[in-house]
Biopython code that builds the backbone (N, CA, C, O; Angstrom):
import numpy as np
from Bio.PDB.StructureBuilder import StructureBuilder

atoms = [
    (1, "MET", "N", (-35.972, -9.119, -28.166)),
    (1, "MET", "CA", (-34.652, -8.623, -27.827)),
    (1, "MET", "C", (-34.800, -7.547, -26.763)),
    (1, "MET", "O", (-35.698, -6.708, -26.832)),
    (2, "ARG", "N", (-33.938, -7.579, -25.811)),
    (2, "ARG", "CA", (-34.013, -6.658, -24.696)),
    (2, "ARG", "C", (-33.098, -5.467, -24.934)),
    (2, "ARG", "O", (-31.938, -5.643, -25.309)),
    (3, "LEU", "N", (-33.594, -4.284, -24.726)),
    (3, "LEU", "CA", (-32.787, -3.083, -24.920)),
    (3, "LEU", "C", (-31.929, -2.818, -23.693)),
    (3, "LEU", "O", (-32.236, -3.276, -22.592)),
    (4, "ALA", "N", (-30.865, -2.085, -23.894)),
    (4, "ALA", "CA", (-29.929, -1.813, -22.804)),
    (4, "ALA", "C", (-30.591, -1.022, -21.685)),
    (4, "ALA", "O", (-30.269, -1.219, -20.513)),
    (5, "ARG", "N", (-31.505, -0.138, -22.030)),
    (5, "ARG", "CA", (-32.124, 0.675, -20.985)),
    (5, "ARG", "C", (-33.046, -0.146, -20.102)),
    (5, "ARG", "O", (-33.378, 0.283, -18.997)),
    (6, "ASP", "N", (-33.464, -1.311, -20.562)),
    (6, "ASP", "CA", (-34.312, -2.183, -19.768)),
    (6, "ASP", "C", (-33.507, -3.145, -18.901)),
    (6, "ASP", "O", (-34.075, -3.897, -18.108)),
    (7, "ALA", "N", (-32.195, -3.120, -19.052)),
    (7, "ALA", "CA", (-31.356, -4.070, -18.320)),
    (7, "ALA", "C", (-31.467, -3.816, -16.819)),
    (7, "ALA", "O", (-31.497, -2.670, -16.369)),
    (8, "ARG", "N", (-31.525, -4.879, -16.072)),
    (8, "ARG", "CA", (-31.602, -4.782, -14.615)),
    (8, "ARG", "C", (-30.204, -4.540, -14.054)),
    (8, "ARG", "O", (-29.219, -5.099, -14.535)),
    (9, "VAL", "N", (-30.142, -3.711, -13.049)),
    (9, "VAL", "CA", (-28.867, -3.464, -12.390)),
    (9, "VAL", "C", (-29.005, -3.878, -10.935)),
    (9, "VAL", "O", (-30.103, -3.872, -10.380)),
    (10, "ALA", "N", (-27.906, -4.230, -10.333)),
    (10, "ALA", "CA", (-27.923, -4.640, -8.937)),
    (10, "ALA", "C", (-28.178, -3.433, -8.046)),
    (10, "ALA", "O", (-27.848, -2.300, -8.397)),
    (11, "LYS", "N", (-28.767, -3.696, -6.895)),
    (11, "LYS", "CA", (-29.013, -2.585, -5.982)),
    (11, "LYS", "C", (-27.680, -2.111, -5.414)),
    (11, "LYS", "O", (-26.757, -2.911, -5.255)),
    (12, "PRO", "N", (-27.570, -0.837, -5.109)),
    (12, "PRO", "CA", (-26.310, -0.326, -4.568)),
    (12, "PRO", "C", (-26.030, -0.952, -3.201)),
    (12, "PRO", "O", (-26.951, -1.197, -2.422)),
    (13, "SER", "N", (-24.776, -1.203, -2.923)),
    (13, "SER", "CA", (-24.438, -1.821, -1.648)),
    (13, "SER", "C", (-24.484, -0.774, -0.538)),
    (13, "SER", "O", (-24.187, 0.401, -0.753)),
    (14, "THR", "N", (-24.858, -1.225, 0.629)),
    (14, "THR", "CA", (-24.921, -0.331, 1.778)),
    (14, "THR", "C", (-23.559, -0.299, 2.464)),
    (14, "THR", "O", (-22.670, -1.092, 2.154)),
    (15, "TYR", "N", (-23.418, 0.631, 3.400)),
    (15, "TYR", "CA", (-22.172, 0.748, 4.148)),
    (15, "TYR", "C", (-21.891, -0.552, 4.897)),
    (15, "TYR", "O", (-20.752, -1.017, 4.947)),
    (16, "LYS", "N", (-22.938, -1.132, 5.477)),
    (16, "LYS", "CA", (-22.774, -2.370, 6.232)),
    (16, "LYS", "C", (-22.316, -3.507, 5.322)),
    (16, "LYS", "O", (-21.465, -4.309, 5.709)),
    (17, "ASP", "N", (-22.881, -3.580, 4.106)),
    (17, "ASP", "CA", (-22.462, -4.611, 3.150)),
    (17, "ASP", "C", (-21.003, -4.429, 2.751)),
    (17, "ASP", "O", (-20.260, -5.402, 2.623)),
    (18, "ALA", "N", (-20.598, -3.172, 2.555)),
    (18, "ALA", "CA", (-19.206, -2.895, 2.191)),
    (18, "ALA", "C", (-18.270, -3.302, 3.327)),
    (18, "ALA", "O", (-17.200, -3.860, 3.085)),
    (19, "CYS", "N", (-18.675, -3.021, 4.569)),
    (19, "CYS", "CA", (-17.851, -3.412, 5.716)),
    (19, "CYS", "C", (-17.745, -4.929, 5.821)),
    (19, "CYS", "O", (-16.672, -5.462, 6.104)),
    (20, "LYS", "N", (-18.859, -5.624, 5.594)),
    (20, "LYS", "CA", (-18.832, -7.089, 5.656)),
    (20, "LYS", "C", (-17.887, -7.662, 4.614)),
    (20, "LYS", "O", (-17.168, -8.625, 4.880)),
    (21, "LYS", "N", (-17.891, -7.067, 3.430)),
    (21, "LYS", "CA", (-16.998, -7.541, 2.371)),
    (21, "LYS", "C", (-15.537, -7.340, 2.781)),
    (21, "LYS", "O", (-14.699, -8.214, 2.560)),
    (22, "ASP", "N", (-15.239, -6.183, 3.380)),
    (22, "ASP", "CA", (-13.874, -5.916, 3.829)),
    (22, "ASP", "C", (-13.471, -6.843, 4.968)),
    (22, "ASP", "O", (-12.340, -7.328, 5.000)),
    (23, "PHE", "N", (-14.385, -7.092, 5.903)),
    (23, "PHE", "CA", (-14.081, -8.005, 6.999)),
    (23, "PHE", "C", (-13.790, -9.402, 6.469)),
    (23, "PHE", "O", (-12.870, -10.073, 6.938)),
    (24, "LYS", "N", (-14.570, -9.832, 5.499)),
    (24, "LYS", "CA", (-14.363, -11.160, 4.916)),
    (24, "LYS", "C", (-12.994, -11.232, 4.248)),
    (24, "LYS", "O", (-12.302, -12.244, 4.357)),
    (25, "ALA", "N", (-12.602, -10.162, 3.554)),
    (25, "ALA", "CA", (-11.292, -10.137, 2.896)),
    (25, "ALA", "C", (-10.164, -10.184, 3.919)),
    (25, "ALA", "O", (-9.090, -10.717, 3.638)),
    (26, "CYS", "N", (-10.406, -9.624, 5.109)),
    (26, "CYS", "CA", (-9.381, -9.620, 6.156)),
    (26, "CYS", "C", (-9.446, -10.850, 7.045)),
    (26, "CYS", "O", (-8.614, -11.012, 7.938)),
    (27, "GLY", "N", (-10.419, -11.716, 6.813)),
    (27, "GLY", "CA", (-10.518, -12.933, 7.609)),
    (27, "GLY", "C", (-11.194, -12.732, 8.950)),
    (27, "GLY", "O", (-11.005, -13.548, 9.852)),
    (28, "ILE", "N", (-11.982, -11.667, 9.117)),
    (28, "ILE", "CA", (-12.703, -11.418, 10.360)),
    (28, "ILE", "C", (-14.149, -11.838, 10.131)),
    (28, "ILE", "O", (-14.793, -11.373, 9.191)),
    (29, "ALA", "N", (-14.655, -12.711, 10.984)),
    (29, "ALA", "CA", (-16.033, -13.182, 10.839)),
    (29, "ALA", "C", (-16.991, -12.026, 11.089)),
    (29, "ALA", "O", (-16.904, -11.355, 12.118)),
    (30, "SER", "N", (-17.901, -11.793, 10.152)),
    (30, "SER", "CA", (-18.790, -10.637, 10.255)),
    (30, "SER", "C", (-19.823, -10.788, 11.369)),
    (30, "SER", "O", (-20.393, -9.792, 11.815)),
    (31, "ASP", "N", (-20.074, -12.015, 11.824)),
    (31, "ASP", "CA", (-21.076, -12.189, 12.872)),
    (31, "ASP", "C", (-20.521, -11.905, 14.267)),
    (31, "ASP", "O", (-21.298, -11.710, 15.201)),
    (32, "ILE", "N", (-19.200, -11.877, 14.431)),
    (32, "ILE", "CA", (-18.630, -11.621, 15.760)),
    (32, "ILE", "C", (-17.828, -10.329, 15.829)),
    (32, "ILE", "O", (-17.208, -10.055, 16.857)),
    (33, "TRP", "N", (-17.821, -9.532, 14.777)),
    (33, "TRP", "CA", (-16.997, -8.325, 14.806)),
    (33, "TRP", "C", (-17.494, -7.328, 15.836)),
    (33, "TRP", "O", (-16.702, -6.551, 16.371)),
    (34, "GLU", "N", (-18.798, -7.332, 16.129)),
    (34, "GLU", "CA", (-19.320, -6.413, 17.136)),
    (34, "GLU", "C", (-18.791, -6.781, 18.517)),
    (34, "GLU", "O", (-18.563, -5.901, 19.347)),
    (35, "ASN", "N", (-18.594, -8.076, 18.769)),
    (35, "ASN", "CA", (-18.023, -8.502, 20.048)),
    (35, "ASN", "C", (-16.578, -8.034, 20.168)),
    (35, "ASN", "O", (-16.146, -7.613, 21.242)),
    (36, "PHE", "N", (-15.825, -8.105, 19.062)),
    (36, "PHE", "CA", (-14.451, -7.614, 19.073)),
    (36, "PHE", "C", (-14.417, -6.112, 19.327)),
    (36, "PHE", "O", (-13.523, -5.615, 20.011)),
    (37, "ALA", "N", (-15.375, -5.402, 18.784)),
    (37, "ALA", "CA", (-15.372, -3.943, 18.882)),
    (37, "ALA", "C", (-15.605, -3.458, 20.307)),
    (37, "ALA", "O", (-15.250, -2.326, 20.633)),
    (38, "GLU", "N", (-16.192, -4.289, 21.161)),
    (38, "GLU", "CA", (-16.403, -3.887, 22.553)),
    (38, "GLU", "C", (-15.076, -3.729, 23.281)),
    (38, "GLU", "O", (-14.944, -2.846, 24.129)),
    (39, "ASP", "N", (-14.102, -4.555, 22.972)),
    (39, "ASP", "CA", (-12.766, -4.446, 23.567)),
    (39, "ASP", "C", (-11.856, -3.793, 22.534)),
    (39, "ASP", "O", (-11.433, -4.434, 21.572)),
    (40, "ARG", "N", (-11.559, -2.517, 22.741)),
    (40, "ARG", "CA", (-10.833, -1.730, 21.740)),
    (40, "ARG", "C", (-9.467, -2.319, 21.401)),
    (40, "ARG", "O", (-9.097, -2.376, 20.228)),
    (41, "ASN", "N", (-8.714, -2.756, 22.405)),
    (41, "ASN", "CA", (-7.377, -3.303, 22.140)),
    (41, "ASN", "C", (-7.452, -4.583, 21.307)),
    (41, "ASN", "O", (-6.679, -4.766, 20.366)),
    (42, "ALA", "N", (-8.383, -5.460, 21.659)),
    (42, "ALA", "CA", (-8.542, -6.702, 20.892)),
    (42, "ALA", "C", (-8.995, -6.383, 19.468)),
    (42, "ALA", "O", (-8.568, -7.036, 18.516)),
    (43, "TRP", "N", (-9.858, -5.383, 19.328)),
    (43, "TRP", "CA", (-10.364, -4.978, 18.009)),
    (43, "TRP", "C", (-9.224, -4.484, 17.126)),
    (43, "TRP", "O", (-9.111, -4.886, 15.967)),
    (44, "ILE", "N", (-8.381, -3.611, 17.675)),
    (44, "ILE", "CA", (-7.269, -3.056, 16.898)),
    (44, "ILE", "C", (-6.293, -4.159, 16.512)),
    (44, "ILE", "O", (-5.822, -4.204, 15.375)),
    (45, "GLN", "N", (-5.987, -5.051, 17.453)),
    (45, "GLN", "CA", (-5.068, -6.148, 17.152)),
    (45, "GLN", "C", (-5.634, -7.070, 16.078)),
    (45, "GLN", "O", (-4.914, -7.484, 15.169)),
    (46, "SER", "N", (-6.919, -7.392, 16.181)),
    (46, "SER", "CA", (-7.507, -8.284, 15.176)),
    (46, "SER", "C", (-7.561, -7.607, 13.816)),
    (46, "SER", "O", (-7.381, -8.267, 12.792)),
    (47, "LEU", "N", (-7.804, -6.305, 13.789)),
    (47, "LEU", "CA", (-7.790, -5.582, 12.515)),
    (47, "LEU", "C", (-6.407, -5.613, 11.881)),
    (47, "LEU", "O", (-6.271, -5.889, 10.689)),
    (48, "HIS", "N", (-5.382, -5.329, 12.675)),
    (48, "HIS", "CA", (-4.017, -5.320, 12.134)),
    (48, "HIS", "C", (-3.618, -6.698, 11.612)),
    (48, "HIS", "O", (-3.043, -6.811, 10.529)),
    (49, "ARG", "N", (-3.923, -7.743, 12.379)),
    (49, "ARG", "CA", (-3.602, -9.100, 11.921)),
    (49, "ARG", "C", (-4.377, -9.446, 10.657)),
    (49, "ARG", "O", (-3.826, -10.012, 9.712)),
    (50, "GLY", "N", (-5.658, -9.101, 10.649)),
    (50, "GLY", "CA", (-6.483, -9.404, 9.483)),
    (50, "GLY", "C", (-6.029, -8.666, 8.242)),
    (50, "GLY", "O", (-5.996, -9.237, 7.152)),
    (51, "ILE", "N", (-5.676, -7.393, 8.401)),
    (51, "ILE", "CA", (-5.220, -6.597, 7.257)),
    (51, "ILE", "C", (-3.900, -7.135, 6.722)),
    (51, "ILE", "O", (-3.717, -7.234, 5.508)),
    (52, "GLU", "N", (-2.980, -7.483, 7.617)),
    (52, "GLU", "CA", (-1.699, -8.041, 7.170)),
    (52, "GLU", "C", (-1.911, -9.354, 6.414)),
    (52, "GLU", "O", (-1.296, -9.584, 5.372)),
    (53, "ALA", "N", (-2.781, -10.207, 6.944)),
    (53, "ALA", "CA", (-3.049, -11.489, 6.276)),
    (53, "ALA", "C", (-3.740, -11.262, 4.936)),
    (53, "ALA", "O", (-3.421, -11.927, 3.950)),
    (54, "GLY", "N", (-4.682, -10.330, 4.899)),
    (54, "GLY", "CA", (-5.382, -10.033, 3.651)),
    (54, "GLY", "C", (-4.453, -9.475, 2.593)),
    (54, "GLY", "O", (-4.535, -9.853, 1.424)),
    (55, "GLU", "N", (-3.564, -8.570, 3.002)),
    (55, "GLU", "CA", (-2.593, -8.003, 2.059)),
    (55, "GLU", "C", (-1.632, -9.071, 1.554)),
    (55, "GLU", "O", (-1.252, -9.063, 0.383)),
    (56, "ALA", "N", (-1.238, -9.993, 2.435)),
    (56, "ALA", "CA", (-0.339, -11.072, 2.012)),
    (56, "ALA", "C", (-1.026, -11.966, 0.978)),
    (56, "ALA", "O", (-0.413, -12.356, -0.016)),
    (57, "ARG", "N", (-2.306, -12.291, 1.217)),
    (57, "ARG", "CA", (-3.048, -13.112, 0.249)),
    (57, "ARG", "C", (-3.198, -12.382, -1.078)),
    (57, "ARG", "O", (-3.024, -12.975, -2.143)),
    (58, "ARG", "N", (-3.522, -11.089, -1.011)),
    (58, "ARG", "CA", (-3.710, -10.312, -2.232)),
    (58, "ARG", "C", (-2.412, -10.226, -3.014)),
    (58, "ARG", "O", (-2.412, -10.385, -4.235)),
    (59, "SER", "N", (-1.319, -9.979, -2.332)),
    (59, "SER", "CA", (-0.038, -9.866, -3.024)),
    (59, "SER", "C", (0.403, -11.207, -3.603)),
    (59, "SER", "O", (1.034, -11.243, -4.660)),
    (60, "GLU", "N", (0.080, -12.310, -2.925)),
    (60, "GLU", "CA", (0.399, -13.639, -3.448)),
    (60, "GLU", "C", (-0.396, -13.915, -4.727)),
    (60, "GLU", "O", (0.138, -14.471, -5.686)),
    (61, "LYS", "N", (-1.675, -13.524, -4.736)),
    (61, "LYS", "CA", (-2.491, -13.712, -5.936)),
    (61, "LYS", "C", (-1.939, -12.901, -7.101)),
    (61, "LYS", "O", (-1.903, -13.383, -8.234)),
    (62, "VAL", "N", (-1.509, -11.672, -6.828)),
    (62, "VAL", "CA", (-0.951, -10.824, -7.883)),
    (62, "VAL", "C", (0.333, -11.442, -8.419)),
    (62, "VAL", "O", (0.559, -11.450, -9.629)),
    (63, "THR", "N", (1.174, -11.961, -7.529)),
    (63, "THR", "CA", (2.426, -12.586, -7.948)),
    (63, "THR", "C", (2.150, -13.815, -8.809)),
    (63, "THR", "O", (2.809, -14.017, -9.829)),
    (64, "GLN", "N", (1.188, -14.633, -8.409)),
    (64, "GLN", "CA", (0.836, -15.810, -9.205)),
    (64, "GLN", "C", (0.299, -15.408, -10.571)),
    (64, "GLN", "O", (0.639, -16.019, -11.585)),
    (65, "LYS", "N", (-0.536, -14.386, -10.594)),
    (65, "LYS", "CA", (-1.113, -13.937, -11.859)),
    (65, "LYS", "C", (-0.026, -13.421, -12.790)),
    (65, "LYS", "O", (-0.048, -13.692, -13.991)),
    (66, "ARG", "N", (0.934, -12.669, -12.229)),
    (66, "ARG", "CA", (2.036, -12.147, -13.040)),
    (66, "ARG", "C", (2.907, -13.259, -13.588)),
    (66, "ARG", "O", (3.363, -13.189, -14.729)),
    (67, "SER", "N", (3.143, -14.288, -12.782)),
    (67, "SER", "CA", (4.015, -15.374, -13.235)),
    (67, "SER", "C", (3.363, -16.181, -14.356)),
    (67, "SER", "O", (4.059, -16.830, -15.136)),
    (68, "MET", "N", (2.041, -16.145, -14.441)),
    (68, "MET", "CA", (1.346, -16.883, -15.489)),
    (68, "MET", "C", (1.290, -16.101, -16.797)),
    (68, "MET", "O", (0.989, -16.675, -17.844)),
    (69, "GLN", "N", (1.573, -14.810, -16.754)),
    (69, "GLN", "CA", (1.522, -13.998, -17.963)),
    (69, "GLN", "C", (2.737, -14.274, -18.837)),
    (69, "GLN", "O", (3.786, -14.705, -18.361)),
    (70, "ALA", "N", (2.567, -14.018, -20.111)),
    (70, "ALA", "CA", (3.682, -14.144, -21.046)),
    (70, "ALA", "C", (4.658, -13.003, -20.789)),
    (70, "ALA", "O", (4.236, -11.927, -20.367)),
    (71, "PRO", "N", (5.936, -13.204, -21.030)),
    (71, "PRO", "CA", (6.899, -12.129, -20.827)),
    (71, "PRO", "C", (6.589, -10.941, -21.730)),
    (71, "PRO", "O", (6.005, -11.086, -22.804)),
    (72, "PHE", "N", (6.994, -9.772, -21.267)),
    (72, "PHE", "CA", (6.725, -8.548, -22.017)),
    (72, "PHE", "C", (7.331, -8.644, -23.410)),
    (72, "PHE", "O", (8.512, -8.958, -23.562)),
    (73, "GLY", "N", (6.536, -8.379, -24.402)),
    (73, "GLY", "CA", (7.016, -8.372, -25.773)),
    (73, "GLY", "C", (7.048, -9.730, -26.440)),
    (73, "GLY", "O", (7.531, -9.852, -27.566)),
    (74, "ALA", "N", (6.542, -10.758, -25.770)),
    (74, "ALA", "CA", (6.609, -12.096, -26.352)),
    (74, "ALA", "C", (5.764, -12.206, -27.615)),
    (74, "ALA", "O", (6.119, -12.924, -28.550)),
    (75, "TYR", "N", (4.664, -11.501, -27.633)),
    (75, "TYR", "CA", (3.770, -11.594, -28.777)),
    (75, "TYR", "C", (3.723, -10.290, -29.562)),
    (75, "TYR", "O", (2.785, -10.051, -30.323)),
    (76, "ARG", "N", (4.712, -9.469, -29.382)),
    (76, "ARG", "CA", (4.732, -8.188, -30.070)),
    (76, "ARG", "C", (4.949, -8.406, -31.562)),
    (76, "ARG", "O", (5.795, -9.201, -31.971)),
    (77, "ALA", "N", (4.192, -7.708, -32.344)),
    (77, "ALA", "CA", (4.343, -7.816, -33.797)),
    (77, "ALA", "C", (5.684, -7.215, -34.199)),
    (77, "ALA", "O", (6.072, -6.149, -33.720)),
    (78, "THR", "N", (6.361, -7.892, -35.057)),
    (78, "THR", "CA", (7.644, -7.382, -35.530)),
    (78, "THR", "C", (7.459, -6.781, -36.909)),
    (78, "THR", "O", (6.542, -7.140, -37.648)),
    (79, "ARG", "N", (8.326, -5.882, -37.229)),
    (79, "ARG", "CA", (8.248, -5.241, -38.535)),
    (79, "ARG", "C", (8.679, -6.244, -39.598)),
    (79, "ARG", "O", (9.718, -6.894, -39.479)),
    (80, "THR", "N", (7.880, -6.352, -40.610)),
    (80, "THR", "CA", (8.240, -7.249, -41.707)),
    (80, "THR", "C", (8.833, -6.420, -42.832)),
    (80, "THR", "O", (8.382, -5.309, -43.112)),
    (81, "THR", "N", (9.817, -6.959, -43.450)),
    (81, "THR", "CA", (10.441, -6.238, -44.565)),
    (81, "THR", "C", (9.976, -6.839, -45.878)),
    (81, "THR", "O", (9.788, -8.050, -45.994)),
    (82, "ILE", "N", (9.799, -6.002, -46.830)),
    (82, "ILE", "CA", (9.392, -6.445, -48.160)),
    (82, "ILE", "C", (10.662, -6.686, -48.968)),
    (82, "ILE", "O", (11.507, -5.798, -49.074)),
    (83, "PRO", "N", (10.802, -7.874, -49.535)),
    (83, "PRO", "CA", (12.024, -8.132, -50.305)),
    (83, "PRO", "C", (12.077, -7.239, -51.552)),
    (83, "PRO", "O", (11.058, -6.981, -52.193)),
    (84, "HIS", "N", (13.249, -6.789, -51.868)),
    (84, "HIS", "CA", (13.448, -5.962, -53.067)),
    (84, "HIS", "C", (13.879, -6.876, -54.207)),
    (84, "HIS", "O", (14.954, -7.474, -54.160)),
    (85, "TRP", "N", (13.056, -6.979, -55.204)),
    (85, "TRP", "CA", (13.364, -7.801, -56.362)),
    (85, "TRP", "C", (14.086, -6.950, -57.399)),
    (85, "TRP", "O", (13.766, -5.777, -57.588)),
    (86, "PRO", "N", (15.032, -7.536, -58.046)),
    (86, "PRO", "CA", (15.710, -6.752, -59.084)),
    (86, "PRO", "C", (14.733, -6.407, -60.209)),
    (86, "PRO", "O", (13.903, -7.226, -60.606)),
    (87, "ALA", "N", (14.847, -5.221, -60.693)),
    (87, "ALA", "CA", (13.924, -4.778, -61.739)),
    (87, "ALA", "C", (14.358, -5.194, -63.111)),
    (87, "ALA", "O", (13.679, -4.891, -64.092)),
]
sb = StructureBuilder()
sb.init_structure("model")
sb.init_model(0)
sb.init_chain("A")
sb.init_seg("    ")
for serial, (resi, resn, name, xyz) in enumerate(atoms, 1):
    if name == "N":
        sb.init_residue(resn, " ", resi, " ")
    sb.init_atom(name, np.array(xyz, "f"), 0.0, 1.0, " ", f" {name:<3s}", serial, name[0])
structure = sb.get_structure()
């Protein structure tokens, strides 16, 4: 049996890895982002478009997830009453 202190953990992500993850979420190819960065106007425009598209996808996923959930209180436990029997 393996103890918790022996458990392997993933290596911490670097700044570059974090940026690549964000670029992927925004739909910007990580292999060509340096080319975009050379032209500042094109870079800013591509960032804005990518962020808007990424936010739209994220919000759509949240909306879908919410619609699949049960309505609030659907499974809430109700108070049960104990019948009073005549003595």
